C-alpha positions in Angstrom: 0.0 0.0 0.0 1.3 3.4 -0.8 0.9 6.6 1.2 -2.2 7.9 -0.7 -4.2 4.6 -0.2 -3.2 4.6 3.5 -4.4 8.2 3.9 -7.8 7.5 2.1 -8.3 4.4 4.2 -7.6 6.3 7.4 -9.9 9.3 6.4 -12.7 6.9 5.6 -12.7 5.6 9.1 -11.4 2.2 8.2 -9.0 0.4 10.5 -5.6 -0.5 9.1 -4.3 -3.9 10.2 -1.2 -5.7 9.0 -0.3 -3.3 6.2 3.1 -2.4 4.8 3.3 1.3 3.8 6.1 1.7 1.4 6.1 5.5 1.0 6.5 8.3 3.5 3.0 9.2 4.9 2.1 12.8 4.9 -1.7 13.3 5.3 -1.6 16.9 4.3 0.2 16.4 1.0 -0.7 12.9 0.0 -4.4 13.0 0.8 -4.9 16.7 0.3 -6.3 17.2 3.8 -6.3 20.7 5.2 -5.1 21.5 8.7 -8.8 22.0 9.8 -9.8 18.6 8.7 -11.0 16.4 11.6 -10.4 12.7 12.0 -12.1 10.3 14.4 -10.5 7.7 16.6 -7.4 6.2 15.1 -6.1 2.7 16.0 -3.2 1.6 13.8 -1.9 -1.9 14.5 1.1 -3.8 13.1 2.0 -1.4 10.4 5.5 -1.1 9.0 6.2 2.4 7.8 9.2 2.5 5.6 9.5 6.3 5.6 8.6 9.3 7.8 5.0 9.6 9.0 3.6 13.1 9.5 0.3 13.9 11.2 1.3 17.5 11.7 -1.5 20.1 12.0 -4.2 17.5 12.1 -7.2 17.3 14.5 -8.3 14.0 16.1 -11.6 13.8 17.9 -10.7 10.7 19.9 -7.7 8.5 20.7 -4.6 8.1 18.6 -3.2 4.6 19.1 -0.2 2.9 17.5 0.2 -0.8 18.4 3.2 -2.9 17.4 4.2 -0.6 14.6 7.6 -0.3 13.1 8.8 3.1 11.9 11.9 3.3 9.7 11.7 7.0 10.0 10.1 9.5 12.3 6.6 10.1 13.6 5.6 13.8 13.4 2.6 14.8 15.5 3.7 18.5 15.8 0.9 21.0 16.2 -1.6 18.2 16.3 -4.8 18.5 18.3 -6.0 15.2 19.9 -9.4 15.0 21.5 -8.3 12.3 23.9 -5.0 10.6 24.5 -2.1 9.1 22.5 -0.9 5.6 23.1 2.3 4.1 21.7 2.7 0.5 22.6 5.3 -2.0 21.5 6.5 0.3 18.7 10.0 0.8 17.5 11.6 3.8 15.7 14.8 4.0 13.7 15.4 7.6 12.8 19.2 7.3 13.1 20.5 10.6 14.5 17.3 12.5 13.8 14.2 13.0 15.9 12.2 9.8 16.2 9.0 11.3 17.7 8.0 14.9 17.3 5.2 16.4 19.5 6.2 20.0 19.4 3.3 22.4 20.0 0.8 19.5 20.1 -2.4 19.8 22.2 -3.6 16.6 23.8 -6.7 16.4 26.0 -5.7 13.1 27.6 -2.6 11.1 28.5 0.5 10.4 26.5 1.5 6.8 27.2 4.6 5.1 25.9 4.6 1.3 26.6 7.6 -0.8 25.5 8.7 1.8 23.0 12.2 1.7 21.6 13.7 4.6 19.6 16.9 5.0 17.8 16.6 8.8 17.9 15.3 11.5 20.2 11.9 12.5 21.3 11.0 16.2 21.1 7.8 17.6 22.8 8.6 21.2 23.2 5.7 23.5 24.2 3.5 20.5 24.5 0.0 21.1 26.0 -1.3 18.1 27.8 -4.4 17.7 29.9 -3.4 14.4 31.4 -0.1 12.6 32.3 3.0 11.4 30.5 3.9 7.8 31.3 6.7 5.5 30.3 6.8 1.8 30.8 9.8 -0.3 29.7 10.9 2.3 27.2 14.3 2.7 25.7 15.1 6.1 24.2 18.5 6.2 22.7 19.6 9.0 20.5 22.3 11.7 19.8 20.8 15.0 20.6 21.8 18.5 19.4 23.4 21.0 21.8 20.9 22.5 24.2 18.6 19.6 23.6 18.2 16.1 25.1 17.2 12.6 24.3 13.8 13.4 25.7 13.0 17.1 25.3 9.9 18.3 27.2 11.0 21.9 27.7 8.4 24.7 28.1 5.6 22.2 28.2 2.4 22.4 30.3 1.2 19.1 31.8 -1.9 19.1 34.0 -1.1 15.6 35.3 2.2 13.9 36.1 5.4 12.9 34.3 6.3 9.3 35.2 9.4 7.9 33.7 8.6 4.3 34.8 5.3 2.9 35.9 6.5 -0.6 36.5 3.1 -1.9 35.3 2.0 -3.4 32.0 -1.5 -2.5 30.7 -4.2 -5.0 31.4 -3.8 -8.0 29.1 -0.2 -7.0 28.3 3.0 -8.6 29.2 5.1 -11.5 27.9 4.8 -15.2 28.9 7.2 -16.1 31.6 8.0 -12.6 32.5 6.3 -11.2 35.6 7.8 -7.7 35.7 8.8 -5.3 33.0 12.3 -3.9 32.5 12.9 -0.4 33.7 12.9 2.4 31.2 16.2 4.0 30.0 16.9 7.4 28.4 20.3 7.9 26.8 22.0 10.7 25.0 24.9 9.4 22.9 26.7 12.8 22.8 30.2 12.6 24.1 30.2 16.2 25.3 27.7 17.3 28.0 25.1 14.6 27.2 21.5 15.3 28.4 19.0 12.5 28.8 15.9 14.5 29.9 15.2 18.2 29.5 12.2 19.6 31.3 13.5 23.2 31.5 10.6 25.6 32.1 8.0 22.9 32.2 4.9 23.4 34.3 3.6 20.1 35.8 0.5 20.2 38.0 1.2 17.0 39.8 4.5 15.2 40.2 7.6 14.3 38.3 8.4 10.7 39.1 11.8 9.3 38.2 10.8 6.0 39.7 13.7 3.5 39.1 14.5 4.5 35.5 18.0 4.8 34.0 19.3 8.1 32.7 22.5 8.3 30.7 23.2 12.0 30.7 22.1 15.1 32.6 18.5 15.4 33.9 17.7 19.1 33.5 14.7 20.2 35.5 15.7 23.9 35.7 12.9 26.4 36.1 10.3 23.6 36.4 7.2 23.9 38.5 5.6 20.8 40.0 4.0 19.5 43.1 6.7 17.0 43.8 9.9 15.4 42.5 10.1 11.7 43.5 12.0 8.5 42.9 11.6 5.1 44.5 12.9 1.6 44.5 11.3 -1.2 42.4 11.8 -4.7 41.2 12.3 -5.2 37.5 13.5 -7.8 35.0 17.1 -7.9 34.0 17.9 -7.2 30.4 18.9 -10.3 28.4 22.4 -9.0 28.0 23.0 -8.8 31.7 24.5 -11.7 33.5 22.2 -13.7 35.6 23.5 -14.2 39.2 22.0 -16.6 41.7 20.4 -14.6 44.5 20.8 -17.0 47.5 18.9 -16.6 50.7 15.8 -14.8 49.4 12.6 -15.9 47.6 10.9 -12.8 46.2 13.2 -12.1 43.3 14.0 -14.6 40.6 17.5 -15.0 39.2 16.6 -13.0 36.1 15.2 -10.1 38.2 16.8 -7.2 40.0 15.9 -4.3 42.4 17.2 -0.8 42.3 16.4 2.9 42.3 16.8 5.6 39.7 20.3 6.0 38.3 21.6 9.2 36.6 25.0 9.0 34.9 25.5 12.8 35.1 24.1 15.6 37.1 20.5 16.6 38.0 19.8 20.3 37.7 16.9 21.8 39.8 18.0 25.4 39.6 15.3 28.0 39.5 12.6 25.4 40.0 9.6 25.4 42.3 8.9 22.1 44.0 6.3 21.3 46.5 8.6 18.6 47.9 11.6 16.5 46.7 11.7 12.8 47.8 14.5 10.8 46.3 14.9 7.2 47.7 17.6 4.8 46.6 18.8 7.2 43.9 22.3 7.0 42.4 23.7 10.2 40.8 27.2 10.3 39.5 27.3 14.0 39.0 26.2 16.9 41.2 22.8 17.8 42.5 22.3 21.5 41.6 19.8 23.6 43.5 20.4 27.3 42.8 18.0 30.2 43.1 14.9 28.1 43.6 12.4 27.0 46.2 10.9 23.9 47.6 9.2 22.2 50.5 10.9 19.4 52.3 13.8 17.6 50.6 14.7 14.0 51.4 17.5 11.9 49.9 17.6 8.6 51.7 17.8 4.9 51.4 15.3 3.0 49.4 13.4 0.1 50.9 11.5 -2.2 48.6 9.0 -4.5 50.4 8.4 -7.9 48.7 6.8 -11.2 49.4 7.8 -13.6 52.3 8.3 -10.6 54.7 11.4 -9.6 52.8 12.8 -6.1 52.4 15.5 -5.0 49.9 17.7 -2.1 50.8 19.1 0.2 48.1 21.5 2.9 49.3 21.6 6.4 47.8 24.8 7.9 46.3 25.5 11.4 45.0 28.4 12.9 43.1 28.1 16.3 44.9 25.4 18.4 46.5 25.4 22.1 45.7 22.7 24.4 47.1 22.9 28.2 46.7 20.3 30.9 47.3 17.7 28.2 47.7 14.7 28.5 50.0 13.5 25.3 51.5 10.4 25.8 53.6 10.5 22.3 55.1 13.5 20.2 56.3 16.5 19.0 54.3 17.4 15.3 55.0 20.6 14.6 53.0 21.0 10.9 54.0 23.0 9.5 51.1 25.4 6.7 52.0 28.2 8.3 50.0 29.1 11.6 48.3 31.5 10.4 45.6 33.2 13.8 45.0 34.4 13.2 41.4 35.8 16.1 39.4 33.3 18.4 37.8 33.0 21.6 36.0 32.1 23.6 39.1 35.3 22.5 40.8 33.4 21.9 44.0 33.8 18.6 45.9 31.4 17.4 48.6 28.5 19.2 50.0 28.1 23.0 49.7 25.1 25.0 51.0 25.4 28.7 50.7 23.1 31.7 51.2 20.1 29.4 51.7 17.2 29.4 54.0 16.0 26.0 55.5 12.8 26.4 57.4 13.2 23.3 59.6 16.1 20.9 60.3 19.1 20.0 58.2 20.4 16.4 58.7 23.4 14.6 57.2 23.0 11.5 59.4 21.9 8.5 57.1 19.6 5.7 58.2 16.4 7.5 59.1 14.3 5.6 56.6 15.4 2.2 57.9 15.0 3.5 61.5 11.4 4.4 60.9 10.7 1.2 59.1 11.7 -0.7 62.2 10.2 1.7 64.7 6.7 0.4 64.0 7.7 -3.0 65.6 8.2 -1.2 68.9 4.9 0.5 68.8 2.2 -0.5 71.3 -0.2 -3.1 69.8 2.2 -4.4 67.2 0.8 -7.7 66.0 3.6 -8.9 63.8 4.5 -12.6 64.4 7.6 -12.9 62.3 10.9 -11.0 62.2 11.5 -9.3 58.9 14.5 -10.3 56.7 16.5 -7.6 54.9 18.7 -7.9 51.9 21.3 -5.6 50.4 22.9 -5.5 47.0 26.5 -6.6 46.9 28.9 -4.5 44.8 29.1 -7.4 42.3 25.3 -7.3 41.8 23.9 -10.1 43.9 21.9 -9.9 47.1 23.1 -10.8 50.6 21.1 -11.0 53.8 22.2 -8.2 56.2 22.8 -10.7 59.0 25.5 -12.6 57.1 28.1 -9.8 57.5 28.7 -7.2 60.1 29.1 -4.3 57.8 25.7 -5.0 56.2 24.0 -5.6 59.6 25.2 -2.1 60.6 22.8 -0.6 58.0 20.0 -1.3 60.5 21.7 0.3 63.4 21.8 4.0 62.8 24.5 4.5 65.5 26.8 2.6 63.1 25.8 4.5 59.9 28.1 7.0 58.2 27.9 9.2 55.2 31.3 9.0 53.5 32.1 12.3 51.8 35.0 12.8 49.4 35.6 16.5 49.8 34.3 19.0 52.3 31.0 20.0 54.0 30.5 23.8 53.7 27.5 25.6 55.1 28.0 29.4 54.7 25.7 32.3 55.4 22.6 30.1 55.9 19.6 30.2 58.1 18.3 26.9 59.6 15.1 26.9 61.5 15.8 23.8 63.6 18.6 21.4 64.4 21.7 20.8 62.2 22.5 17.1 62.6 26.0 16.0 61.5 26.2 12.7 63.4 28.0 9.9 61.6 29.6 12.0 58.8 33.0 10.7 57.6 35.3 13.0 55.7 38.5 11.0 56.3 38.1 7.5 54.7 38.6 8.7 51.1 39.9 12.2 51.6 42.6 14.0 49.8 45.0 16.7 51.1 42.6 19.5 50.9 39.5 17.5 52.0 38.0 16.8 55.3 36.7 20.2 56.5 33.4 20.8 58.1 32.5 24.5 57.8 29.4 26.0 59.4 30.3 29.7 59.2 28.4 33.0 59.5 25.1 31.1 59.8 22.2 31.1 62.2 20.6 28.0 63.6 17.4 28.3 65.6 18.1 24.9 67.0 21.1 22.8 67.9 24.4 21.9 66.1 24.6 18.2 66.9 27.4 15.6 66.7 25.3 13.2 68.7 26.5 10.1 70.7 24.4 7.4 72.3 25.3 8.7 75.8 24.4 12.3 75.0 21.2 11.1 73.4 20.2 9.2 76.6 21.3 12.1 78.8 19.5 14.8 76.9 17.1 13.4 74.3 14.7 15.8 72.8 13.1 13.4 70.2 11.0 10.4 70.5 12.8 7.6 68.6 12.1 4.2 70.2 14.6 2.2 68.1 17.3 4.8 68.4 16.9 4.8 72.2 16.9 1.0 72.4 20.2 0.7 70.5 21.7 3.6 72.5 20.9 1.8 75.7 22.4 -1.4 74.4 25.6 0.5 73.5 25.7 2.2 76.9 26.1 -1.2 78.7 28.3 -3.0 76.2 30.6 -5.5 77.8 34.2 -4.4 78.2 35.5 -7.5 76.4 33.2 -6.8 73.5 34.8 -3.3 72.9 37.9 -2.7 70.9 41.0 -1.7 72.9 40.6 1.9 71.9 37.5 2.2 74.0 38.6 0.4 77.1 39.3 2.5 80.1 41.2 0.0 82.2 44.8 0.8 81.2 47.4 -0.4 83.5 50.4 1.5 82.1 49.6 5.3 81.9 52.5 5.8 79.5 51.2 3.3 77.1 47.7 4.5 76.3 45.6 2.4 73.9 46.0 3.1 70.2 42.8 4.7 69.1 41.3 6.3 65.9 42.9 9.7 66.7 46.4 8.1 66.4 46.1 5.9 63.4 48.0 7.2 60.4 47.2 4.7 57.6 44.0 4.1 55.8 44.1 0.4 56.6 44.3 1.1 60.3 41.4 3.6 60.0 39.1 1.1 58.3 40.0 -1.5 60.8 39.0 0.8 63.6 35.8 1.7 61.9 34.8 -2.0 61.5 35.4 -2.7 65.2 34.1 0.4 66.8 30.8 0.1 68.8 29.7 3.7 68.0 31.1 5.4 65.0 31.6 9.2 65.6 31.6 11.9 63.0 35.2 12.1 61.6 36.8 15.1 60.0 40.2 16.9 59.7 38.9 20.3 60.8 35.8 21.9 62.2 35.1 25.6 61.6 32.1 27.3 63.0 33.3 30.9 63.0 30.5 33.4 63.4 27.8 30.8 64.1 24.7 31.5 66.2 23.0 28.5 67.7 21.0 27.5 70.8 23.1 24.5 71.7 26.2 22.6 70.3 26.7 18.9 71.1 30.3 17.8 70.2 30.3 14.4 72.0 30.1 12.4 68.8 32.9 14.3 67.0 36.5 13.2 66.2 38.9 15.8 64.8 42.1 14.1 63.8 45.2 14.5 61.7 45.1 13.5 58.0 46.0 10.0 57.1 49.3 9.2 55.3 48.7 9.0 51.6 51.0 7.3 49.1 51.4 9.6 46.1 51.9 7.7 42.9 55.0 8.5 40.8 54.3 11.1 38.3 51.3 12.6 40.1 51.0 16.3 39.4 51.4 18.8 42.1 48.6 20.3 44.1 46.5 22.9 42.4 47.6 26.4 43.2 45.9 27.9 46.2 45.0 24.5 47.8 46.3 23.6 51.2 48.6 20.6 51.6 47.1 19.7 54.9 44.2 20.7 57.2 45.1 21.5 60.8 43.2 19.2 63.1 41.5 22.1 65.0 38.0 22.9 66.1 37.8 26.6 65.4 34.7 28.0 67.1 35.6 31.6 67.6 33.1 34.5 67.6 30.1 32.3 68.1 27.0 32.9 70.2 25.3 29.9 71.9 22.2 30.5 74.0 22.3 27.2 75.8 25.5 25.2 76.1 28.5 23.7 74.2 29.2 20.2 75.4 32.4 18.3 74.6 31.3 15.4 76.8 28.2 13.8 78.2 27.8 11.6 81.2 25.3 9.2 82.7 25.0 8.7 86.5 25.6 5.3 88.0 22.0 5.1 89.0 20.8 5.8 85.4 23.3 3.2 84.0 22.0 0.6 86.5 18.5 1.3 85.3 19.5 0.9 81.6 21.3 -2.3 82.3 18.3 -3.8 84.1 16.0 -2.8 81.2 18.3 -4.3 78.5 18.7 -7.5 80.6 15.0 -7.9 80.8 14.6 -7.5 77.1 17.2 -10.2 76.4 15.7 -12.7 78.7 13.2 -15.1 77.3 10.0 -14.4 79.1 8.1 -17.5 77.8 8.4 -21.0 79.0 9.5 -23.8 76.7 6.1 -25.5 77.1 4.1 -22.4 76.8 3.2 -21.2 73.3 4.4 -17.7 72.5 1.5 -15.3 72.0 3.4 -12.1 71.5 6.8 -11.6 70.1 9.5 -9.9 72.2 10.3 -7.2 69.7 13.0 -5.4 71.6 15.0 -8.7 71.9 14.3 -9.5 68.2 15.5 -6.2 67.0 18.6 -6.3 69.2 19.4 -9.7 67.8 18.7 -8.5 64.3 21.2 -5.6 64.6 23.8 -7.0 66.9 23.8 -10.6 66.0 25.2 -13.1 68.4 26.8 -10.2 70.4 23.5 -8.8 71.5 23.8 -10.5 74.9 27.3 -9.2 75.5 26.3 -6.6 78.2 27.8 -5.6 81.5 27.7 -2.7 84.0 30.5 -0.2 83.2 33.2 -0.1 85.8 33.6 3.7 85.6 31.4 6.7 84.9 29.5 6.2 81.6 30.8 9.1 79.6 31.1 10.0 75.9 33.5 12.7 74.7 34.8 14.4 71.6 38.3 13.6 70.4 40.2 16.7 69.3 43.8 16.2 68.3 44.4 19.9 67.7 42.9 22.9 69.5 39.4 23.9 70.6 39.4 27.6 69.8 36.6 29.5 71.5 38.1 33.0 71.4 35.8 36.0 71.4 32.7 33.7 71.9 29.6 34.4 74.0 28.5 31.2 75.7 25.8 30.5 78.2 27.4 27.2 79.3 30.6 25.4 78.4 31.3 21.7 79.3 34.8 20.5 78.6 36.8 17.5 79.8 40.4 16.4 79.9 39.2 13.2 78.1 39.1 15.1 74.8 42.6 16.4 75.2 44.4 13.8 77.4 47.1 13.2 74.8 48.1 16.9 74.6 51.4 18.1 76.0 51.5 20.9 78.6 54.6 22.3 76.7 52.5 23.0 73.6 50.6 26.2 72.8 46.9 26.2 73.4 46.3 27.8 70.0 47.9 24.7 68.4 46.9 21.9 70.8 44.6 22.8 73.6 41.7 25.0 74.7 41.7 28.7 73.8 39.2 30.8 75.8 40.8 34.2 75.2 38.2 37.0 75.5 35.4 34.6 75.8 32.3 35.4 77.9 30.9 32.4 79.7 28.0 32.3 82.0 28.7 28.8 83.4 31.9 26.9 83.0 31.9 23.2 83.7 35.3 21.4 83.7 35.4 17.6 84.2 38.4 15.5 85.2 39.5 12.3 83.6 37.5 9.4 85.2 40.6 7.5 86.2 43.9 9.0 87.1 45.9 6.2 85.4 44.4 7.0 81.9 45.8 10.5 82.0 48.9 11.4 80.1 52.0 12.3 82.1 51.9 15.8 83.4 48.1 16.1 83.4 46.3 17.1 86.6 42.9 15.9 85.3 41.9 19.2 83.6 42.5 20.1 79.9 46.0 21.2 79.1 47.2 23.5 77.8 44.5 26.2 78.1 44.6 29.9 77.3 42.6 32.2 79.6 43.5 35.7 78.4 40.8 38.2 79.6 38.1 35.6 79.7 35.0 36.1 81.8 33.1 33.4 83.8 30.1 34.1 86.1 29.7 30.6 87.7 32.3 27.9 88.1 31.6 24.1 88.2 35.0 22.5 88.6 35.3 18.9 89.5 37.6 17.8 92.3 39.8 14.7 92.4 37.5 12.6 94.5 34.1 12.8 93.0 33.2 9.2 92.4 30.5 9.2 95.1 29.0 12.4 93.6 28.0 10.8 90.3 26.2 7.8 91.7 22.9 9.8 91.7 23.6 12.7 89.5 25.7 12.9 86.3 27.0 16.4 87.0 27.8 18.7 89.9 24.8 20.7 91.0 26.7 23.4 92.9 29.7 25.7 92.3 33.1 24.5 93.4 34.2 26.0 96.8 37.6 24.3 97.2 40.5 26.3 95.9 42.4 23.3 94.4 40.4 22.9 91.2 40.7 26.6 90.4 44.5 26.4 90.9 44.7 23.3 88.7 42.9 25.0 85.9 44.9 28.2 86.1 48.2 26.3 86.3 47.3 24.6 83.0 47.7 27.9 81.2 51.4 27.9 80.3 51.3 31.7 79.9 50.9 33.5 83.2 48.3 36.2 83.1 47.3 38.1 86.3 43.9 38.9 84.8 43.0 35.3 84.8 43.7 34.9 88.5 42.0 38.2 89.3 38.8 36.9 87.5 38.8 33.8 89.7 39.6 35.7 92.8 36.8 38.2 92.3 34.3 35.4 91.5 35.2 33.7 94.8 35.1 36.9 96.8 31.7 37.8 95.4 30.3 34.5 96.7 31.7 35.2 100.1 34.6 32.8 99.8 37.2 35.2 101.2 39.7 32.7 102.4 39.7 30.9 99.1 40.0 34.2 97.2 43.0 35.0 99.3 44.7 31.8 98.3 44.1 32.6 94.6 45.7 36.0 95.3 48.7 34.4 96.9 49.1 31.9 94.2 48.9 34.6 91.6 51.7 36.6 93.2 53.8 33.5 93.7 53.5 32.5 90.1 54.2 36.1 89.1 57.4 36.0 91.1 58.4 32.6 89.6 57.8 34.1 86.1 59.7 37.2 87.1 62.6 35.2 88.5 62.8 33.2 85.3 62.9 36.5 83.4 65.7 37.7 85.7 67.7 34.6 85.2 67.3 34.8 81.4 68.1 38.5 81.2 71.6 39.1 79.9 72.1 42.8 79.4 69.5 44.9 81.1 66.3 44.3 83.0 63.1 44.0 80.9 60.5 46.6 80.9 58.2 44.4 83.0 61.0 43.9 85.6 61.7 47.6 85.9 58.0 48.3 86.4 58.0 45.8 89.2 60.9 47.5 90.9 59.3 50.9 90.5 56.0 49.5 91.9 57.7 48.1 94.9 59.4 51.4 95.7 56.2 53.4 95.0 53.9 51.4 97.3 56.5 50.9 100.0 57.6 47.9 101.9 54.4 47.7 103.9 52.4 46.2 101.0 55.0 43.5 100.4 55.2 42.8 104.1 51.4 42.3 104.3 51.6 39.8 101.5 54.4 37.9 103.2 52.4 37.9 106.5 49.4 36.4 104.6 51.7 33.6 103.4 53.0 33.0 106.9 49.4 32.9 108.3 48.7 29.9 106.1 52.1 28.4 106.7 53.1 28.9 103.1 56.8 28.9 103.8 57.9 28.5 100.2 55.7 31.4 99.1 57.1 33.7 101.8 60.6 32.8 100.8 59.8 33.6 97.2 58.4 37.0 98.2 61.5 37.9 100.1 63.8 36.5 97.4 62.0 38.7 94.9 62.6 41.7 97.0 66.3 41.0 97.5 66.7 40.3 93.8 64.7 43.0 92.3 64.6 45.8 95.0 67.4 45.5 97.5 66.6 48.9 98.9 63.2 47.7 100.0 64.6 44.5 101.6 65.5 45.8 105.0 62.3 47.8 105.3 60.2 44.8 104.4 61.9 42.7 107.0 61.1 45.3 109.7 57.5 45.7 108.5 57.1 41.9 108.5 58.2 41.7 112.2 55.8 44.5 113.0 52.8 42.9 111.3 53.4 39.4 112.4 54.8 39.8 115.8 57.1 36.9 115.3 60.7 36.3 114.5 60.8 34.1 111.4 64.1 33.0 109.9 63.0 34.3 106.5 62.6 37.7 108.1 66.2 37.9 109.1 68.3 40.4 107.1 71.3 38.2 107.4 69.6 35.0 106.3 70.8 34.3 102.8 70.1 30.6 102.9 66.6 31.0 101.4 67.9 33.3 98.7 70.6 30.9 97.6 68.3 27.9 97.6 65.6 29.7 95.6 68.1 31.1 93.1 69.2 27.6 92.3 
């Protein structure tokens, strides 16, 4: 049949079945039809078109259907008006490098459905007007597009329904024998430079854009789009015949020729300038960056995908991203970026990792993966749960087959959120942002696959109307603000883990204080780091540097943070040098200067002995079998089942801790809080116990210069034998230049009985020894620091203790002065000359009074130091001071004898 006969048959209302059209079909030219001519319902089946087919400018009152048709050219439906929908099912197109299907400026008052359509060429539907939805089922669109176009081009279209790239369902009566599920759709642009698989730029979609579990080879461009939601999910689909069939042992729901997965994008996804009601991407894999620039949306979720199947089986698909870039974006909901990995491959923007700048997030921002799995298991702990069988979970092995999560520890950890980490190659930068709730950074890992310039967490010049959280199980139990039953259950189990079940790095019982256990803050090779990660009970957030300069927050929890030095990397021969301007190494510091915190900053959290005993009893009750062997089990013990599911055979390895139950940050560099305004600061020597008192606080210690602190809480190491040599139990070194503290909570040496009922001190320290210990840990003597403590004690009526601080200050001042005198070679320093002038100005009476105060408290060494200072620095005042000392004290002390030089000679040595 030629084209003219086909056109006459079509216009006459006849149905064409099994025809072979040998000429290009153009209804306007071949049949002489005008653009205003109307056609009825068209159902064309099993027609082989050897040329191009053009229905351009035609009007159809009903449906337009092509079933099992073969097109050797293109199908042109441009500027066509269709009264109902268009259905293309089991059709194939071979347009080479041209457009295979053209729907530009078409108007369709129904759905556009493509079912099992294969194209060798692109699809163009620019400025399409559609009253229904666009649906793809098992379609393969493969073509080489032109620049600024894509394999599927739907730009500037208006769709009053949805755009679904894979329905996963065959129409009723469809399908192939022996195949229960369709294959997933794929869209591929064969261009070598900047390929684009889908282009929806400027499209207005009334409902949702659903990526489902389709494959995209090239960029997915959704810039300037408007839609209710952007979604992707995990589904089960048939493997292509060309893929190798692998036996999936241990599960029953998926056949050997089937697979499960989420949407995959080999390229970037661009959402810039768009307006989205919400963005939910589960189990998605994106090799390029996620670009969100100058747009707005509701809540954003990127998390694991969970696919429920038969036989109570669940399949887990992890999400992976290349990069995440958000700039000038407004998110009215929360942002849950819970991908398992941020690959960080090179890109055109030269940004690696996660970058969020100048954006507004209405609620919380979370980078702690595992929330989806946590919520799926939470329902088993709800009251009235009637489930009788424990669920089984499977995860995809890198080689493509499935494994039950219980067969390997690293896979079982997927179900325990305290063991989950987001591995980021690059940095995490949050700059000039506003976050309406908590910023959760628990479990982030910027070390495992980092380069020289990687590993930084930056939250700078931003405002958080909530908390900055690096959470640990202990801090969660001590100060939980969320209701998460499963998270609490696992945290309780970790709080009473048996000592023998912990790696050496976490054990407190160390016999030799000079041989502290090798922990994750000391490892220098990637192999040792991964070994630590695999054996650690709770995996903290790991980075090379933390920077929160200029941050405003309500509370900061650092108990689950580890800041450590970069790992040693073997640079291959011939590797090019670092890019100009990049740092060779990040300093392992926590820089938190110029911040404002309304509540507290905590570097440690503690549970009281009473609370730990209660937790131990609760976990022990869960693990005991409450049913008799002869009595049928009516209700499953879900806490025990979930503990067994996530901890395996080690679930019962619990014991009461032998020391205070405490979690703390690990900081191998300095904690810099200069110029900060804090309501409460909690620090402990446990975070800095490997630091040397000979180092500078700015490099390796705690810097509190010019900080204003309402409440300072300083805890000591739990056991004296775990302290490094030279430590008195408080952080060392510290820098206390012109800092201000209103209330002091300093722990003393013997405080074990105090923490049996309460985790923290409930009153200010009254003994002078902890104050002196803290002040002595500042290697640089500053009189202002001592005066601040003295005034604080005196204001509380502790006059005697304030006097001791005054004496200690002057004694240390003299020691420092004597050191300066011994080191001076030519002339006295300016400071020394001022001391001499001061002594002569105020007279010997003042010095004698100070000496009398020393004698009143039997401080012989201090008195000798005072008199030595006078003899060394102001000989003219020496005799007067001796006489005044006798006058004030009424005693004849050896040190007050003008002829006694024994004290001077001893002290000078």
